C-alpha positions as MATLAB code, in Angstrom:
seq = 'MASSPNVSWHENPLIAQFPEEGPQEQPPPARKAGGRGGPGAQFEWGAAGARALAATCATVAVVDVLSFTTTVSVAVGRGTEVFACADDHVGRQLAKATSAQLAVSRHEVDELHPWSLSPAGMAAGPAVARLVLPSPNGSAISAMVAETGKPVIAASLRNATAVVAWLLAGGFGDPSLPVAVIAAGERWADGSLRPAIEDLFASGLVLGGLADAGVELSAEASVAARSVAGLPASRVADLVRASRSGTELRVAGYDEDVEIAVEMDADEVVPVISGVAAAFRDEIVRGALR';
ca = [
     -13.580  -13.411   11.422;
     -10.499  -13.255    9.714;
      -7.500  -12.427   11.582;
      -4.743   -9.993   10.615;
      -1.697  -10.779   12.650;
       0.397  -11.323    9.678;
       1.129   -8.844    6.926;
       1.647  -11.203    3.941;
       3.538   -9.023    1.693;
       6.667   -9.132    3.811;
       7.035  -12.562    5.783;
      10.339  -11.354    7.948;
       9.226  -11.798   11.617;
      11.760   -9.484   12.847;
      10.829   -6.032   13.784;
      12.338   -3.201   11.868;
      14.825   -5.657    9.764;
      15.406   -4.265    6.430;
      15.853   -6.656    3.254;
      19.439   -7.442    2.128;
      20.487   -7.102   -1.105;
      19.262   -9.043   -3.845;
      15.916  -10.305   -5.165;
      13.173   -9.580   -2.678;
       9.589  -10.107   -2.502;
       7.664   -6.839   -3.453;
       4.461   -5.299   -2.122;
       1.918   -5.244   -5.024;
       1.739   -2.487   -7.212;
      -0.018    0.573   -6.292;
      -3.739    1.293   -7.659;
      -3.393    4.580   -9.703;
      -6.630    6.613  -10.531;
      -7.038   10.016  -12.138;
      -3.582   10.237  -13.594;
      -2.354   11.444  -10.119;
       0.691    9.438   -8.768;
       2.011    9.539   -4.958;
       1.401    7.019   -2.108;
      -2.063    6.001   -1.415;
      -1.442    5.590    2.458;
       1.011    7.767    4.427;
       1.883    7.408    8.330;
       2.803    9.699   11.022;
       3.019   10.318   14.984;
       1.169   12.252   17.015;
      -0.724   15.306   16.804;
       1.774   17.053   14.952;
       2.098   14.373   12.217;
      -2.064   14.265   12.248;
      -2.093   18.052   11.437;
       0.395   17.795    8.382;
      -1.080   14.767    6.916;
      -4.904   15.647    7.497;
      -4.112   18.776    5.111;
      -3.616   16.666    2.089;
      -5.110   13.026    2.901;
      -8.995   12.016    2.228;
      -9.411   10.141    5.526;
      -7.540    9.718    8.691;
      -7.005    6.906   11.040;
      -6.131    7.418   14.364;
      -4.495    4.620   16.437;
      -4.460    4.783   20.532;
      -4.429    1.298   21.440;
      -3.799    1.909   25.243;
      -6.465    2.831   25.286;
      -8.577    5.281   23.590;
      -9.213    3.753   20.163;
      -9.699    0.330   21.654;
     -12.248    1.832   24.292;
     -14.134    3.662   21.754;
     -14.388   -0.044   19.635;
     -15.835   -1.461   22.548;
     -18.158    1.383   23.513;
     -19.355    1.755   19.849;
     -19.697   -2.231   19.588;
     -22.517   -1.572   22.500;
     -24.252    1.067   20.682;
     -22.873    3.958   22.186;
     -21.992    7.235   20.194;
     -18.620    8.628   21.441;
     -17.546   12.147   21.523;
     -13.824   13.094   21.255;
     -12.202   15.857   22.937;
      -8.863   17.012   24.570;
      -9.814   17.349   28.243;
     -12.193   17.427   30.876;
     -12.865   21.267   30.736;
     -14.083   20.846   27.143;
     -15.559   17.310   28.008;
     -18.100   18.877   30.368;
     -19.265   21.519   27.885;
     -19.459   18.958   25.289;
     -21.277   16.602   27.389;
     -24.016   19.219   28.452;
     -24.252   20.461   24.779;
     -24.875   16.826   23.390;
     -26.862   15.317   26.464;
     -24.245   12.881   26.755;
     -22.270   11.042   29.918;
     -18.921   12.163   30.707;
     -16.117    9.614   30.939;
     -13.773   10.062   34.064;
     -10.298    9.024   34.842;
      -9.701    5.439   35.874;
      -9.115    6.157   39.709;
     -12.354    8.375   39.851;
     -14.836    5.469   38.853;
     -17.565    4.817   40.801;
     -21.378    3.536   40.496;
     -22.499    6.854   39.560;
     -19.642    7.329   37.008;
     -18.675    3.896   35.569;
     -17.226    5.082   32.326;
     -13.532    5.819   31.678;
     -10.649    5.092   29.320;
     -10.838    1.537   30.741;
     -12.102   -0.741   27.965;
     -12.902   -3.290   30.848;
     -14.835   -1.023   32.641;
     -16.605    0.106   29.265;
     -17.341   -3.666   28.758;
     -18.769   -4.412   32.081;
     -20.525   -0.861   32.650;
     -24.111    0.045   31.634;
     -24.103    0.941   28.137;
     -25.486    4.413   27.385;
     -26.486    6.356   24.146;
     -23.944    9.156   24.375;
     -20.465    9.389   25.932;
     -17.842   11.900   26.129;
     -14.393   10.458   26.355;
     -11.371   12.730   27.136;
      -7.938   11.777   26.589;
      -4.557   13.994   25.633;
      -3.792   11.856   22.738;
      -6.073    9.857   20.726;
      -9.139   11.619   21.486;
      -7.491   15.154   21.309;
      -6.086   14.092   17.757;
      -9.458   12.899   16.683;
     -11.176   15.932   17.805;
      -8.791   18.127   15.961;
      -9.071   16.197   12.872;
     -12.737   16.218   12.982;
     -12.757   20.041   12.771;
     -11.556   19.605    9.099;
     -14.597   17.738    8.304;
     -12.627   14.524    6.906;
     -13.859   11.231    8.103;
     -11.802    9.873   11.045;
     -11.580    6.473   11.856;
     -10.799    4.927   15.514;
      -8.385    1.955   14.630;
      -6.765   -0.481   17.083;
      -5.576   -4.221   17.487;
      -9.173   -4.996   18.058;
     -10.262   -4.052   14.701;
      -7.603   -3.563   12.194;
      -9.026   -5.833    9.412;
     -12.358   -4.196    9.750;
     -11.005   -0.641    9.258;
      -8.807   -1.899    6.400;
     -12.381   -3.375    5.003;
     -14.156    0.265    5.557;
     -11.165    2.014    3.804;
     -11.447   -0.348    0.667;
     -14.828   -0.341    0.225;
     -15.145    3.682    0.293;
     -12.305    3.768   -2.204;
      -9.579    5.150    0.019;
      -6.013    4.363   -0.505;
      -6.150    5.460   -4.247;
      -3.740    8.233   -4.869;
      -6.730   10.462   -5.262;
      -8.207    9.307   -2.086;
      -5.070    8.626    0.432;
      -5.368    7.676    3.918;
      -3.301    8.868    6.704;
      -2.592    6.354    9.753;
      -1.647    8.347   12.958;
      -0.171    6.807   15.819;
      -1.060    8.891   18.767;
       1.516    7.620   20.975;
       1.933    8.726   24.667;
       3.546   11.567   26.541;
       6.741   11.644   28.539;
       6.618   13.704   31.712;
       7.557   16.889   29.730;
       4.776   16.415   27.461;
       6.549   15.563   24.631;
       5.885   12.594   22.350;
       6.563    9.151   23.506;
       6.227    6.654   20.505;
       4.152    3.520   21.784;
       4.918    0.175   20.163;
       1.403   -0.875   20.397;
       0.110    1.887   18.248;
       3.213    0.925   15.743;
       1.695   -2.628   15.563;
      -1.790   -1.543   14.998;
      -0.934    0.948   12.506;
       1.202   -1.656   10.844;
      -1.592   -4.144   10.426;
      -3.826   -1.371    8.926;
      -1.034   -0.501    6.407;
      -0.089   -3.833    5.914;
      -3.519   -4.755    4.832;
      -3.735   -1.964    2.607;
      -0.600   -2.689    0.779;
      -1.921   -6.472    0.489;
      -4.944   -4.916   -1.672;
      -2.523   -3.080   -4.045;
      -2.182    0.566   -2.094;
       1.132    2.035   -2.542;
       2.586    3.268    0.942;
       5.035    5.950    1.663;
       8.400    5.294    3.175;
       7.085    5.859    6.739;
       3.940    3.775    6.165;
       6.076    0.768    4.896;
       8.467    0.716    7.957;
       5.351    0.974   10.049;
       3.867   -2.351    8.235;
       6.970   -4.012    8.477;
       7.350   -3.641   12.284;
       4.447   -6.300   12.384;
       5.068   -8.250    9.241;
       5.140  -12.039   10.060;
       4.450  -11.562   13.692;
       2.200  -14.130   14.959;
      -0.812  -12.432   17.235;
       0.661  -14.321   20.450;
       3.897  -12.513   20.177;
       2.151   -9.104   19.222;
       0.252   -9.862   22.473;
       3.437  -10.347   24.281;
       5.132   -7.586   23.170;
       2.477   -5.253   23.918;
       2.096   -6.585   27.465;
       5.831   -6.174   27.779;
       5.715   -2.376   26.442;
       6.139    0.584   28.636;
       2.393    1.213   28.256;
       1.267   -2.210   29.034;
       3.618   -2.533   31.944;
       2.288    0.934   33.236;
      -1.407   -0.311   33.217;
      -0.442   -3.904   34.638;
       1.341   -2.146   37.413;
      -1.577   -0.153   38.235;
      -4.039   -2.904   38.595;
      -5.400   -2.630   34.889;
      -4.326   -5.955   33.509;
      -7.754   -6.685   32.050;
      -7.550   -3.471   29.628;
      -4.254   -4.493   28.510;
      -5.808   -8.130   27.582;
      -8.468   -6.527   25.860;
      -6.571   -4.562   23.960;
      -4.369   -7.557   22.440;
      -7.622   -9.536   21.209;
      -6.749   -9.237   17.798;
      -9.508   -8.385   15.403;
     -12.283   -8.969   17.964;
     -14.504   -6.265   16.817;
     -15.991   -5.821   13.567;
     -16.974   -2.403   14.083;
     -15.316    0.471   12.497;
     -15.979    3.851   14.513;
     -16.186    6.829   12.388;
     -16.517   10.354   12.736;
     -18.157   11.982    9.877;
     -18.594   15.562   10.029;
     -17.569   18.533   12.670;
     -18.915   18.170   16.132;
     -19.823   14.671   15.296;
     -19.472   11.268   17.252;
     -17.751    8.089   16.628;
     -20.296    5.595   15.334;
     -20.316    2.230   13.603;
     -20.118    2.568    9.797;
     -18.709   -0.906    8.732;
     -20.226   -2.842    5.799;
     -19.625   -6.399    7.353;
     -20.137   -8.269    4.171;
     -16.729   -6.949    3.055;
     -15.312   -8.947    6.020;
     -16.513  -12.406    4.720;
];
């Protein structure tokens, strides 16, 4: 499968470095439709950003690399439908209503409850038909956006190219069908948003892929795309390993979760929620990737 570690419209390998004055290579021109202007793809952080962009965008790609959307990609790739929710209380109700298994926290995993936010555990454990996967970041945002009835995509480093192909195949990225890419981020101890570079990178890969296809990016989306532009896959992986989120997981003994998360374009699945109270299912058209 084609790899997407490099965003070809900007070859500077330095993170967040802006062009100097003088002639510069420019992104391809935006596609126009229906006489409407404006960017075809936008970028924001967290639940507040998702709420703001979901009001005007046709679809929302949620990015939570460590670990919700990575784990969703692994689970859906094994044939599991994944339901999103914010916490265990809602999760128990949802699992009962949908006849699904309920994932537990990493430290609560046992033989009877092998499913958690750990992508390594998800890959090694038994596959189930339906799973409720609570998390306060990516899962909560996905559930919130799904209530609008708009498609929600689980994007990560593992499936960035597949996500771009799915969006373009559906006509998303046109100004009449704009895309929102939301980096979920993490939380500080006080509950406030902590931006996470792994989510920035995966968002940048999706947005850079859209830009390569001629989609106009908002200012925020352009900066996100430039964060990873020109970085080789090995460098992206090293930075994610060294990030605050990556370090926290590795110190806690979950090194394999980080390694699975940094496997660039390892998956061709595109987990999508289509409709209120629906689950993430694979909706990729694989011919678009070849």
